C-alpha positions as CSV (number, residue, x, y, z in Angstrom):
1,M,-2.3,16.2,17.8
2,S,0.4,18.0,15.8
3,T,0.5,17.9,12.0
4,A,3.8,16.0,12.2
5,H,2.3,13.4,14.5
6,Q,-0.7,13.0,12.3
7,Q,1.6,12.4,9.3
8,R,3.6,9.8,11.2
9,S,0.4,8.1,12.3
10,R,-1.0,7.9,8.7
11,A,2.4,6.6,7.5
12,T,2.4,3.9,10.2
13,R,-1.2,2.9,9.3
14,A,-0.3,2.7,5.6
15,R,2.7,0.4,6.4
16,I,0.5,-1.9,8.5
17,L,-2.1,-2.1,5.7
18,E,0.6,-2.9,3.1
19,A,2.3,-5.4,5.3
20,A,-1.0,-7.1,6.0
21,K,-1.8,-7.3,2.3
22,T,1.5,-9.1,1.7
23,C,1.1,-11.5,4.7
24,F,-2.5,-12.4,4.1
25,A,-1.8,-13.1,0.4
26,R,1.3,-15.1,1.2
27,E,0.2,-17.0,4.3
28,G,-3.5,-16.8,4.3
29,Y,-5.7,-15.1,6.9
30,D,-5.5,-17.8,9.5
31,A,-1.8,-18.4,9.3
32,A,-0.7,-14.8,9.2
33,S,-0.2,-13.5,12.7
34,V,-0.3,-10.0,14.2
35,A,3.3,-10.5,15.2
36,E,4.3,-11.3,11.6
37,I,2.4,-8.3,10.2
38,C,4.1,-6.1,12.8
39,Q,7.5,-7.4,11.8
40,Q,6.8,-6.9,8.1
41,A,5.6,-3.3,8.8
42,G,8.4,-2.5,11.3
43,V,6.0,-1.5,14.1
44,G,5.3,-2.8,17.6
45,K,2.1,-4.4,18.7
46,G,1.1,-1.2,20.5
47,G,1.3,0.6,17.2
48,F,-0.8,-2.1,15.5
49,Y,-3.6,-2.0,18.1
50,Y,-3.6,1.8,18.2
51,H,-4.8,1.7,14.5
52,F,-6.7,-1.6,14.4
53,P,-8.6,-3.4,17.2
54,S,-8.0,-6.8,15.7
55,K,-6.6,-8.8,12.8
56,Q,-10.1,-9.2,11.4
57,A,-10.7,-5.5,11.5
58,L,-7.5,-5.0,9.5
59,F,-8.5,-7.7,7.1
60,L,-11.9,-6.0,6.5
61,E,-10.2,-2.6,6.1
62,L,-8.2,-3.9,3.2
63,L,-11.4,-5.2,1.6
64,N,-13.2,-1.9,2.2
65,G,-10.3,0.0,0.6
66,W,-10.4,-2.0,-2.6
67,L,-14.2,-1.7,-2.7
68,A,-14.0,2.1,-2.2
69,E,-11.8,2.3,-5.3
70,L,-14.3,0.3,-7.3
71,D,-17.2,2.3,-6.0
72,A,-15.5,5.5,-7.1
73,L,-15.0,4.2,-10.6
74,L,-18.7,3.2,-10.8
75,A,-19.9,6.5,-9.3
76,A,-17.9,8.4,-11.9
77,E,-19.6,6.5,-14.7
78,Q,-23.0,6.9,-13.0
79,A,-22.6,10.7,-12.9
80,K,-22.2,10.9,-16.6
81,A,-25.3,11.8,-18.6
82,G,-26.7,9.3,-21.1
83,S,-29.1,6.5,-21.5
84,A,-29.2,3.5,-19.1
85,P,-27.8,1.1,-21.8
86,N,-24.9,3.5,-22.5
87,R,-24.1,3.8,-18.8
88,L,-24.1,0.0,-18.5
89,M,-21.8,-0.2,-21.5
90,A,-19.5,2.4,-19.9
91,M,-19.3,0.3,-16.7
92,A,-18.4,-2.7,-18.8
93,G,-15.6,-0.6,-20.2
94,L,-14.2,-0.3,-16.7
95,M,-13.2,-4.0,-16.6
96,P,-9.6,-3.4,-17.9
97,Q,-9.0,-1.1,-14.9
98,V,-10.6,-3.5,-12.5
99,A,-8.6,-6.4,-13.9
100,Q,-5.3,-4.6,-13.6
101,A,-6.1,-3.8,-9.9
102,A,-7.2,-7.4,-9.4
103,V,-3.9,-9.0,-10.6
104,G,-2.1,-8.1,-7.4
105,Q,-5.2,-8.7,-5.3
106,L,-6.3,-12.1,-6.5
107,P,-4.8,-14.2,-3.6
108,L,-6.3,-11.7,-1.1
109,F,-9.7,-11.7,-3.0
110,L,-9.8,-15.5,-2.9
111,E,-9.0,-15.4,0.8
112,Y,-12.0,-13.1,1.4
113,L,-14.3,-15.6,-0.2
114,L,-12.8,-18.5,1.8
115,Q,-13.0,-16.6,5.1
116,A,-16.6,-15.5,4.3
117,L,-17.6,-19.1,4.6
118,R,-16.1,-19.3,8.1
119,H,-16.8,-16.0,9.8
120,P,-20.2,-14.3,9.8
121,S,-18.8,-10.8,10.0
122,I,-16.5,-11.3,7.0
123,W,-19.4,-12.9,5.1
124,K,-21.5,-9.8,5.8
125,A,-18.8,-7.5,4.6
126,T,-18.2,-9.6,1.5
127,I,-21.8,-10.2,0.4
128,A,-22.9,-6.6,1.1
129,P,-21.1,-5.0,-1.9
130,I,-22.2,-7.9,-4.2
131,R,-25.8,-7.2,-3.3
132,R,-25.2,-3.4,-3.7
133,Y,-23.9,-3.9,-7.2
134,R,-26.9,-6.1,-8.1
135,R,-29.3,-3.4,-6.9
136,L,-27.4,-0.8,-9.0
137,F,-27.5,-2.9,-12.1
138,A,-31.2,-3.8,-11.5
139,R,-32.0,-0.1,-11.3
140,L,-30.2,0.5,-14.6
141,V,-31.9,-2.3,-16.4
142,A,-35.3,-1.1,-15.1
143,A,-34.4,2.4,-16.3
144,G,-33.4,1.1,-19.7
145,Q,-36.8,-0.7,-19.9
146,S,-38.6,2.5,-19.1
147,E,-36.6,4.2,-21.8
148,G,-37.8,1.5,-24.2
149,A,-34.1,0.5,-24.9
150,I,-33.9,-2.8,-23.0
151,R,-36.1,-5.9,-23.5
152,Q,-38.7,-6.7,-20.8
153,V,-36.8,-9.2,-18.6
154,E,-36.7,-9.6,-14.9
155,A,-34.4,-6.7,-13.8
156,E,-33.1,-8.4,-10.7
157,L,-32.3,-11.6,-12.6
158,A,-30.5,-9.6,-15.3
159,A,-28.5,-7.8,-12.6
160,R,-27.6,-11.2,-11.1
161,V,-26.3,-12.4,-14.4
162,I,-24.3,-9.2,-15.0
163,V,-22.6,-9.5,-11.6
164,S,-22.0,-13.2,-12.0
165,L,-20.5,-12.7,-15.4
166,A,-18.3,-9.8,-14.3
167,L,-16.9,-11.8,-11.3
168,G,-16.5,-15.1,-13.2
169,D,-14.9,-13.6,-16.3
170,L,-12.6,-11.3,-14.3
171,L,-11.4,-14.3,-12.3
172,Q,-10.7,-16.2,-15.6
173,D,-8.8,-13.2,-17.0
174,V,-6.6,-13.0,-14.0
175,L,-6.0,-16.7,-13.5
176,E,-5.4,-17.5,-17.2
177,D,-2.9,-14.8,-18.0
178,R,-2.3,-12.8,-14.9
179,G,-4.2,-9.9,-16.4
180,R,-1.9,-9.5,-19.4
181,R,-5.0,-8.9,-21.6
182,G,-6.0,-6.2,-19.1
183,G,-9.6,-7.4,-18.6
184,R,-10.4,-7.0,-22.3
185,Q,-12.0,-10.5,-22.3
186,A,-14.2,-9.7,-19.3
187,A,-15.2,-6.4,-20.9
188,G,-16.1,-8.1,-24.2
189,S,-18.2,-10.7,-22.5
190,L,-20.2,-8.0,-20.6
191,E,-20.7,-6.0,-23.7
192,L,-22.0,-9.1,-25.5
193,L,-24.5,-9.7,-22.7
194,L,-25.6,-6.1,-22.5
195,T,-26.0,-6.0,-26.3
196,G,-28.3,-9.0,-26.0
197,L,-30.5,-7.1,-23.5
198,E,-31.1,-4.2,-25.9
199,K,-34.2,-4.1,-27.9
200,K,-33.6,-4.7,-31.6
201,G,-33.5,-1.4,-33.5
202,T,-32.3,0.6,-30.6
203,A,-28.9,2.3,-30.4
């Protein structure tokens, strides 16, 4: 495959993804058809199925792309040196970036949650990152306890509360003001929770 052909193929794939994002957000997953997505992208069905075996595969690819961006942000903070509480606080500080990205993704995000209740494969793809983030935060809480900086609480339960608060507060931020406060409310709530987990007298 020539370089020019590869570039055209990548451009076509990107157009399909962008068109799908628009159609799924506007019409919903069930109502949006492959034909509509193709029309929006300016490609034929042959081009669509060359890149994606099904509408569901395309739907999940959009989810994976958004999660990959979030994972990259979390990994960058994880790579930084520092105590477990400081790394948790740094992750809370990422909320403004996450909120800004979520403003345009909210209809699609809600569609993932809805479809996860209907399709086992979408449920697996949606619950997997939530469980992954819970494990990450549980490890950080346990590390903070080993450092003597975090109170002795059940690490898994603390992680569940962190993820629940992050998701719920982010949703409120985006719904209430379309992200105009840039996730500052969600970041503040997480920081309040994490401060409460710290042992008194620790930095």
